[in-house]
C-alpha positions as CSV (number, residue, x, y, z in Angstrom):
1,M,110.0,113.9,90.2
2,S,110.6,112.9,93.8
3,N,107.1,113.4,95.0
4,I,104.8,110.4,95.0
5,Q,101.1,110.8,94.4
6,V,98.6,108.2,95.3
7,T,94.9,107.9,94.6
8,A,93.3,105.5,97.0
9,K,90.0,104.2,95.6
10,F,87.3,102.7,97.8
11,K,83.9,101.1,96.9
12,I,82.0,101.2,100.2
13,H,79.8,98.2,101.1
14,P,76.1,99.0,101.4
15,G,75.1,100.3,104.8
16,K,78.7,100.9,105.8
17,E,78.9,104.5,104.7
18,D,78.7,106.1,108.2
19,A,81.2,103.7,109.7
20,F,83.5,104.4,106.8
21,K,83.3,108.2,107.3
22,E,84.0,107.7,111.1
23,L,87.1,105.7,110.2
24,A,88.2,108.3,107.7
25,R,88.1,111.0,110.4
26,A,90.3,108.8,112.6
27,C,92.8,108.4,109.7
28,I,92.9,112.1,109.1
29,A,93.6,112.7,112.8
30,C,96.4,110.1,112.7
31,V,98.0,111.6,109.7
32,K,98.0,115.1,111.2
33,E,99.6,113.7,114.4
34,K,102.2,111.3,113.0
35,D,103.0,111.8,109.3
36,T,105.8,114.2,108.5
37,G,106.2,113.6,104.7
38,T,102.6,113.9,103.7
39,L,101.9,117.0,101.6
40,Q,98.3,116.3,100.6
41,Y,95.7,114.0,102.1
42,D,92.2,114.9,100.8
43,W,89.1,112.8,100.9
44,F,86.3,112.9,98.4
45,F,83.0,111.1,98.2
46,S,80.6,110.4,95.3
47,K,77.2,112.0,95.5
48,D,75.6,108.7,96.6
49,G,78.3,108.2,99.3
50,R,79.2,104.7,98.0
51,E,82.6,105.6,96.6
52,C,85.5,107.4,98.0
53,R,88.8,108.7,96.6
54,V,91.7,109.9,98.7
55,R,94.2,112.2,96.9
56,E,97.6,111.9,98.5
57,T,101.0,113.5,97.8
58,Y,104.2,112.5,99.7
59,T,107.7,113.9,99.6
60,D,109.1,110.5,98.5
61,S,108.6,106.7,98.7
62,D,109.9,106.6,102.2
63,A,107.2,109.0,103.3
64,V,104.5,106.8,101.8
65,L,105.9,103.8,103.6
66,T,105.9,105.7,106.9
67,H,102.3,106.7,106.2
68,V,101.3,103.0,105.6
69,A,103.0,102.0,108.9
70,N,101.3,104.8,110.8
71,L,97.8,103.8,109.5
72,G,98.4,100.0,109.7
73,P,96.1,99.3,112.6
74,L,93.3,101.5,111.1
75,F,93.7,100.3,107.5
76,G,92.5,96.8,108.2
77,Q,89.2,98.1,109.2
78,F,88.7,99.8,105.8
79,L,89.0,96.4,104.2
80,E,86.0,95.2,106.2
81,L,83.9,98.1,105.0
82,S,85.0,98.5,101.4
83,E,86.9,97.2,98.4
84,F,90.2,99.0,98.0
85,S,92.5,99.6,95.0
86,P,95.4,102.0,94.8
87,E,97.0,104.0,92.0
88,I,100.6,105.2,92.5
89,Y,102.1,108.0,90.4
90,G,105.8,109.0,90.3
91,D,109.1,107.1,90.6
92,A,108.0,104.8,93.3
93,S,110.7,102.7,95.0
94,D,110.7,98.9,94.7
95,A,110.2,98.8,98.5
96,L,107.0,100.8,98.1
97,V,105.6,98.8,95.2
98,G,106.4,95.6,97.1
99,A,104.8,96.8,100.3
100,V,101.4,97.3,98.5
101,E,101.6,94.5,95.9
102,A,98.9,92.5,97.6
103,F,96.4,95.2,96.6
104,K,97.5,95.0,92.9
105,P,98.3,98.7,92.5
106,E,98.3,100.5,89.2
107,V,101.7,102.1,89.1
108,Y,102.6,104.9,86.7
109,D,106.2,106.2,86.3
110,F,106.7,109.9,85.8
111,Y,107.5,110.9,82.2
112,N,107.4,114.7,81.9
113,G,105.5,117.7,83.0
114,L,105.7,121.1,84.8
């Protein structure tokens, strides 16, 4: 499996929901403009608007690293508005895992499937 899947999990600070959604729109625009290896980038919010999940799929680890670099200036703002934790699925490169290790990602290697 060369594709890498990511679930970005956010717990949004009280009263920051609107600012978070504005920032999400800016990120989506950035991804549409700059990313070339992003296959999926879908945002979901809980009913109360306090939690967000972003389902992401990339062609490979390098595409994820490019995405991280493209969003760098915006991503720091998310950390002011929420708590963040990533899950990575697939055969992620050491470079990718190292780039996000400060966020203590849960990393799952691909075993088998369709």
